[in-house]
C-alpha positions as CSV (number, residue, x, y, z in Angstrom):
1,X,27.7,-39.1,-4.9
2,X,25.3,-37.8,-2.3
3,X,21.7,-37.3,-3.7
4,X,20.2,-34.4,-1.9
5,X,16.7,-35.0,-3.3
6,X,16.7,-38.6,-2.1
7,X,17.4,-37.4,1.5
8,X,15.1,-34.4,1.3
9,X,17.9,-31.9,1.6
10,X,18.1,-28.4,0.1
11,X,21.0,-26.1,-0.4
12,X,20.9,-22.8,1.5
13,X,23.4,-20.0,2.1
14,X,24.0,-19.5,5.8
15,X,26.5,-16.9,7.0
16,X,28.0,-16.9,3.5
17,X,28.5,-20.6,3.3
18,X,26.5,-23.1,1.1
19,X,25.2,-25.9,3.3
20,X,22.7,-28.7,2.9
21,X,19.8,-28.9,5.4
22,X,16.4,-30.5,5.5
23,X,13.5,-28.6,4.1
24,X,12.1,-28.2,7.7
25,X,15.4,-26.5,8.8
26,X,15.4,-24.3,5.7
27,X,11.8,-23.3,6.4
28,X,12.6,-22.6,10.0
29,X,15.6,-20.4,9.2
30,X,13.4,-18.5,6.7
31,X,10.7,-18.0,9.3
32,X,13.4,-16.7,11.7
33,X,14.7,-14.3,9.1
34,X,11.2,-13.0,8.4
35,X,10.5,-12.7,12.2
36,X,13.7,-10.7,12.6
37,X,12.8,-8.5,9.7
38,X,9.3,-7.9,11.2
39,X,10.7,-7.1,14.6
40,X,13.2,-4.7,13.1
41,X,10.4,-3.0,11.2
42,X,8.2,-2.8,14.3
43,X,11.1,-1.2,16.2
44,X,11.6,1.3,13.4
45,X,7.9,2.1,13.3
46,X,7.7,2.5,17.1
47,X,10.8,4.8,17.1
48,X,9.1,6.9,14.3
49,X,5.9,7.0,16.3
50,X,7.7,8.2,19.4
51,X,9.5,10.8,17.4
52,X,6.2,12.0,15.8
53,X,4.6,12.2,19.3
54,X,7.6,14.3,20.6
55,X,7.4,16.5,17.5
56,X,3.6,16.9,17.9
57,X,4.0,18.0,21.6
58,X,6.6,20.5,20.5
59,X,4.4,21.8,17.8
60,X,1.4,22.1,20.1
61,X,3.5,24.2,22.5
62,X,4.6,26.5,19.7
63,X,1.3,27.0,17.9
64,X,-1.5,29.5,18.4
65,X,-4.8,28.4,19.8
66,X,-6.3,28.1,16.2
67,X,-3.5,25.5,15.4
68,X,-4.6,23.6,18.5
69,X,-8.2,23.4,17.3
70,X,-7.0,22.2,13.9
71,X,-4.9,19.5,15.6
72,X,-7.8,18.5,17.8
73,X,-10.0,18.1,14.8
74,X,-7.4,15.9,13.1
75,X,-7.2,13.7,16.2
76,X,-11.0,13.4,16.3
77,X,-10.9,12.4,12.6
78,X,-8.2,9.8,13.4
79,X,-10.3,8.3,16.2
80,X,-13.3,8.2,13.8
81,X,-11.1,6.5,11.2
82,X,-10.0,3.9,13.8
83,X,-13.7,3.3,14.7
84,X,-14.5,2.7,11.0
85,X,-11.6,0.3,10.6
86,X,-13.1,-1.7,13.5
87,X,-16.3,-2.0,11.5
88,X,-14.6,-3.6,8.5
89,X,-15.0,-7.3,7.8
90,X,-12.4,-9.3,9.8
91,X,-10.2,-10.2,6.8
92,X,-10.1,-6.7,5.4
93,X,-9.4,-5.2,8.8
94,X,-6.6,-7.7,9.6
95,X,-4.9,-7.3,6.2
96,X,-5.3,-3.5,6.2
97,X,-3.7,-3.2,9.7
98,X,-0.9,-5.7,8.8
99,X,-0.1,-3.7,5.6
100,X,-0.3,-0.1,6.9
101,X,0.3,-0.3,10.6
102,X,2.6,-3.4,11.0
103,X,4.6,-2.8,7.8
104,X,4.0,-6.2,6.2
105,X,4.1,-6.5,2.4
106,X,1.3,-8.1,0.4
107,X,3.5,-11.1,-0.2
108,X,4.3,-11.6,3.5
109,X,0.6,-11.3,4.4
110,X,-0.3,-13.8,1.7
111,X,2.3,-16.2,2.8
112,X,1.2,-16.0,6.5
113,X,-2.5,-16.5,5.5
114,X,-1.8,-19.1,2.8
115,X,-3.3,-17.0,-0.1
116,X,-1.9,-15.3,-3.2
117,X,-0.6,-11.8,-2.7
118,X,-3.1,-10.4,-5.2
119,X,-5.9,-11.5,-3.0
120,X,-4.4,-9.6,-0.1
121,X,-3.9,-6.5,-2.4
122,X,-7.6,-6.6,-3.5
123,X,-8.7,-7.0,0.1
124,X,-6.7,-4.0,1.2
125,X,-8.0,-1.9,-1.8
126,X,-11.6,-2.9,-1.0
127,X,-11.0,-1.9,2.7
128,X,-9.8,1.5,1.6
129,X,-12.7,1.9,-0.7
130,X,-15.1,1.0,2.1
131,X,-13.4,3.5,4.5
132,X,-13.5,6.2,1.9
133,X,-17.2,5.6,1.4
134,X,-18.0,5.9,5.1
135,X,-15.5,8.6,6.0
Protein backbone atom coordinates (compact mmCIF):
# COMPACT_ATOMS: atom_id res chain seq x y z
CA UNK A 1 0.00 0.00 0.00
CA UNK A 2 1.38 3.42 -0.96
CA UNK A 3 1.29 5.92 1.93
CA UNK A 4 0.79 9.38 0.42
CA UNK A 5 1.47 11.22 3.68
CA UNK A 6 4.82 9.47 4.10
CA UNK A 7 5.92 10.74 0.68
CA UNK A 8 4.31 14.17 1.06
CA UNK A 9 1.80 13.64 -1.74
CA UNK A 10 -1.70 15.06 -1.97
CA UNK A 11 -4.61 14.04 -4.14
CA UNK A 12 -5.89 16.57 -6.65
CA UNK A 13 -8.29 16.49 -9.56
CA UNK A 14 -6.58 17.49 -12.78
CA UNK A 15 -8.54 17.50 -16.04
CA UNK A 16 -11.20 15.32 -14.41
CA UNK A 17 -8.73 12.72 -13.13
CA UNK A 18 -7.65 12.13 -9.52
CA UNK A 19 -3.86 12.14 -9.33
CA UNK A 20 -1.26 12.23 -6.58
CA UNK A 21 1.26 15.06 -6.65
CA UNK A 22 3.62 16.75 -4.23
CA UNK A 23 2.31 19.63 -2.15
CA UNK A 24 4.56 21.99 -4.13
CA UNK A 25 3.04 20.87 -7.44
CA UNK A 26 -0.49 21.19 -6.02
CA UNK A 27 0.31 24.70 -4.76
CA UNK A 28 1.83 25.62 -8.12
CA UNK A 29 -1.24 24.38 -10.02
CA UNK A 30 -3.53 26.32 -7.65
CA UNK A 31 -1.43 29.47 -8.17
CA UNK A 32 -1.69 28.97 -11.94
CA UNK A 33 -5.46 28.56 -11.67
CA UNK A 34 -5.75 31.76 -9.61
CA UNK A 35 -3.48 33.65 -12.03
CA UNK A 36 -5.62 32.52 -14.96
CA UNK A 37 -8.74 33.60 -13.09
CA UNK A 38 -7.22 37.04 -12.35
CA UNK A 39 -6.09 37.46 -15.96
CA UNK A 40 -9.56 36.54 -17.18
CA UNK A 41 -11.12 39.03 -14.77
CA UNK A 42 -8.69 41.76 -15.86
CA UNK A 43 -9.57 41.11 -19.51
CA UNK A 44 -13.26 41.27 -18.66
CA UNK A 45 -12.79 44.54 -16.74
CA UNK A 46 -10.67 46.04 -19.53
CA UNK A 47 -13.31 45.10 -22.09
CA UNK A 48 -16.00 46.67 -19.89
CA UNK A 49 -13.89 49.82 -19.49
CA UNK A 50 -13.41 50.12 -23.26
CA UNK A 51 -17.14 49.64 -23.78
CA UNK A 52 -17.88 52.30 -21.14
CA UNK A 53 -15.48 54.71 -22.83
CA UNK A 54 -17.10 54.09 -26.21
CA UNK A 55 -20.56 54.56 -24.68
CA UNK A 56 -19.37 57.74 -22.96
CA UNK A 57 -18.11 59.24 -26.23
CA UNK A 58 -21.41 58.43 -27.92
CA UNK A 59 -23.33 60.01 -25.05
CA UNK A 60 -21.21 63.17 -25.15
CA UNK A 61 -21.87 63.54 -28.84
CA UNK A 62 -25.63 63.22 -28.27
CA UNK A 63 -26.10 65.41 -25.19
CA UNK A 64 -26.76 69.10 -24.86
CA UNK A 65 -23.98 71.36 -23.55
CA UNK A 66 -25.47 71.18 -20.01
CA UNK A 67 -24.91 67.38 -20.08
CA UNK A 68 -21.34 68.00 -21.06
CA UNK A 69 -20.84 70.26 -18.03
CA UNK A 70 -22.33 67.59 -15.77
CA UNK A 71 -20.01 64.97 -17.22
CA UNK A 72 -17.05 67.31 -16.84
CA UNK A 73 -17.92 67.77 -13.16
CA UNK A 74 -18.20 63.97 -12.70
CA UNK A 75 -14.78 63.52 -14.29
CA UNK A 76 -13.25 66.19 -12.04
CA UNK A 77 -14.77 64.46 -9.01
CA UNK A 78 -13.30 61.15 -10.21
CA UNK A 79 -9.86 62.74 -10.50
CA UNK A 80 -10.29 64.18 -7.02
CA UNK A 81 -11.23 60.72 -5.72
CA UNK A 82 -8.14 59.17 -7.30
CA UNK A 83 -6.03 61.88 -5.65
CA UNK A 84 -7.59 61.04 -2.28
CA UNK A 85 -6.95 57.32 -2.83
CA UNK A 86 -3.28 58.16 -3.35
CA UNK A 87 -3.25 59.78 0.11
CA UNK A 88 -4.52 56.66 1.91
CA UNK A 89 -2.05 54.59 3.93
CA UNK A 90 -0.23 52.08 1.70
CA UNK A 91 -2.03 48.98 3.00
CA UNK A 92 -5.50 50.55 2.68
CA UNK A 93 -4.73 51.89 -0.80
CA UNK A 94 -3.31 48.58 -2.03
CA UNK A 95 -6.24 46.54 -0.70
CA UNK A 96 -8.88 49.02 -1.90
CA UNK A 97 -7.45 49.04 -5.42
CA UNK A 98 -7.07 45.26 -5.50
CA UNK A 99 -10.67 44.80 -4.39
CA UNK A 100 -12.46 47.45 -6.46
CA UNK A 101 -10.22 47.97 -9.49
CA UNK A 102 -8.50 44.61 -9.96
CA UNK A 103 -11.46 42.44 -8.99
CA UNK A 104 -9.79 40.37 -6.27
CA UNK A 105 -11.90 38.96 -3.44
CA UNK A 106 -11.09 39.59 0.21
CA UNK A 107 -9.99 35.94 0.47
CA UNK A 108 -7.63 36.22 -2.52
CA UNK A 109 -6.06 39.43 -1.19
CA UNK A 110 -5.67 37.86 2.24
CA UNK A 111 -4.00 34.79 0.76
CA UNK A 112 -1.59 36.92 -1.30
CA UNK A 113 -0.69 39.05 1.73
CA UNK A 114 -0.66 36.23 4.26
CA UNK A 115 -3.44 37.70 6.41
CA UNK A 116 -6.99 36.69 7.27
CA UNK A 117 -9.68 37.92 4.88
CA UNK A 118 -11.47 39.78 7.67
CA UNK A 119 -8.37 41.96 8.12
CA UNK A 120 -8.56 42.82 4.44
CA UNK A 121 -12.28 43.57 4.70
CA UNK A 122 -11.76 45.87 7.71
CA UNK A 123 -8.93 47.63 5.89
CA UNK A 124 -11.09 48.26 2.80
CA UNK A 125 -13.99 49.46 4.96
CA UNK A 126 -11.66 51.84 6.81
CA UNK A 127 -10.32 53.13 3.49
CA UNK A 128 -13.89 53.81 2.32
CA UNK A 129 -14.65 55.57 5.59
CA UNK A 130 -11.56 57.77 5.18
CA UNK A 131 -12.46 58.58 1.57
CA UNK A 132 -16.00 59.48 2.56
CA UNK A 133 -14.68 61.76 5.31
CA UNK A 134 -12.40 63.65 2.92
CA UNK A 135 -14.61 63.59 -0.15
